[in-house]
N, C-alpha and C positions, 0 to 999 in steps of 0.2 A: 503493498500499500504506499509505501514513502518512494518508491520509485517512479519514474517519469512512464515507464509503459502501461500500467496498468489504469491508470485515469481516464488514457485515451480511449479503452475497450472496456470499462467497469460499467457502463450502463447500459450498452447495445448488448454486449456478451457475457462479463464476466457475472456481475451478478444475477441476471434471470439464467444463466445456465447453473450458478451455484446455488440457487434456489429452487431452481426445478429439481435438481438432484436431492435436497435435503428434502423437500415439500412434499414427492412424490408427483407421478404422473396425472393425479387426480386432484393435486393442490392448487390453490389460487397460485395465478399468473401474476405478473407485476401490476397490471391494471385494477386485480383484484385487491392487491397489497394496498394500495393508493386509497381504494374504497375503505377497507378496512381501519387503517390509517386515519381516514376521517370522521369514519363511523364511530370510533373509540375516543378521539380527541373532541367530536363533537365542537368543531371550533365556531366562532361566528363572527362577522366585520368587527374590524377593531379590536380583536385580540391580539396577544402576544403568546407566541408559540417557539418553543426551541427544538432544534433537530439535534438531538446528541449523534456523534459518529457519522456526521450527514454525508460525507463523501466528495461526491462530485454535485451534491445539491440537488439532485431531482427530485427528494422528497419536500426539501426547503422549498421549491418553487413552485412545486403544488399548493403547501401551505399558505406560501403569500399572496397567492392567485384567491384564496379563500380569505383571509382575514383581508385583503384589500388596503389600500392606500394608508389609511389611517391604524392599521393593525402594525405589527411585527413578525417575519420569520427569521430568527435568527438560527444560522448555521454552524455548529461547532464539531472541529476535527483535529487530531493531529499529526496527521499529516498534510505537510504543506504544497506537495503536488497533488493531491487531493482537492486542495482549497481552492490552489491557482485554476483549477482546472472549472469549479465552482463559480467561480468567480469570472470565467469568460465565458462559460455557458450562460451564466444570467445577464449579461451585456447584454442583450440584443432582446430582451423578453419584455421590455418595458416595466419590471418590476422594481426599481432600484429603490424606489421612495419607500417599501415596505420588506425589502432584504438585504441582511448583511450576514458575513461571515468571521468566525473570530477562531484562530489556531489557541487549542487548549485540552486538556487532559479532562475528560470526563471525570474521572474519580475524583476530581478536585476542582472542579466548575469554576472558573474566576467570574463569577457570576453572583450580585446580590440576592438574597434569599425572598421569597415571596412576590415574585414578580413575573411569573407565565402563568397563562391561561392552561397552558398544555405542553407538554412534553412528550418528543416521541425519542425511542431508540430501538430501531429496525435492524435486524442482524448485526449485531455487534454486540450484547451485551455479554456473551458467553466468552469472548475474545479477551475482555479486559481482565487484567490481573486479579483486581480486586472487584469483582464485579458487583458486591453487596456496600461497598464506599460508593460506588457510582449511582445505584440505586437511591442511598441515602441523599446523595447529594441533588438527585433528579427530585426525589419529594422535597426538598428543603425549598427549591429555588419556587415551586409551586405555590400560587395563592390559596386559600380555602376554597373547596370546588372547583379548583383545575385538577384536570383530568390527565391521567398518561397512557400511553400506548408502546407497547412493546413486542418485537419480534425475535424470539430465539431458541435455543436449542430443547429439545426435549427427548429423554432416554426413550429408546425402543421398550414395547412390552416382553418380547422374547427375551430368554437368558441367554442362549448365541447370540442374540443382536446387540444385546446392553454388554456383553463382553468383547464384540469387536469394536463398538463405539468406545468402550472405556480405553480401550489400546489405542486407536485413532486417537483420541484426545489425549492420551499420556503422552504421544510423540509430539502435536500440536502445540500441546498449552492450553486447548480452549477447554472452555467448562460444560458439562452437560448437567442440566438439572432433570429431576423429578419433574412426574408430567402435573404433579398439581404445586408442587413447589412455590412456583411464581406466583403462585395465587394466595398461600400462604405469607411469603413475603410482602405483599401489597399488602393485604389485610393487617399482618404486625406492624406496618409502619403506617396506618390508620387510614387508608384505602376503602371505598365504601363500592356498592354496584360493580365487583369483581366481577369480568366477562372472561373465557378463557374457549380457546377454539385450535382445537391439535390438528396438526397437517403432517403428516409423514414423523419424522425427526425433527418437526419444530412445534413450536406453540406461539398464538398470539395471545397478550393477554391486557388486560385495560382496567382502569376505576378511577374511580372520583376521589380526590382526596378532600377527608370530613372538614366540617369547617369547624 
């Protein structure tokens, strides 16, 4: 993700192909992922939304269109090359008034608490060294009633599949979460109306932070 090659192929080839492998042939495609994110976040015009590990800004720009020029869609990523592509791809969209990008660590978000109406983290939480610290920070920057949307890993049901998954993640350093673990993690942080959708070895989960 830190190279100059991946950002050039990320949105069209890398992310859709990896997502299809993880979500399965019957899982949601990229267009439906956007729909799921919008539904979980329930954004309105004028809202402020944070896109964590935004990559090249595909979801960030979608959020920017939803919140309009009176709102803010802020993308944050640790990769300078990803952010450079995000800025370049946003340049000709007419979304400058409501879109911004910041380089930073999701585990130590360099942002003021209680300012965002929504936080999205799709296909990244399981890659963080300390995903629960990142989840803490995402919770802290939300206003009461703000919503979170997450797409991350989910352990398979069968013993052989779980064994293979654990071997693969041991080598890659990625985390695999139990199929109800993120629901419990959100509820323990004060989220209500928590929703879960499983797709292959992934899970979509979201909820609203209690006031």
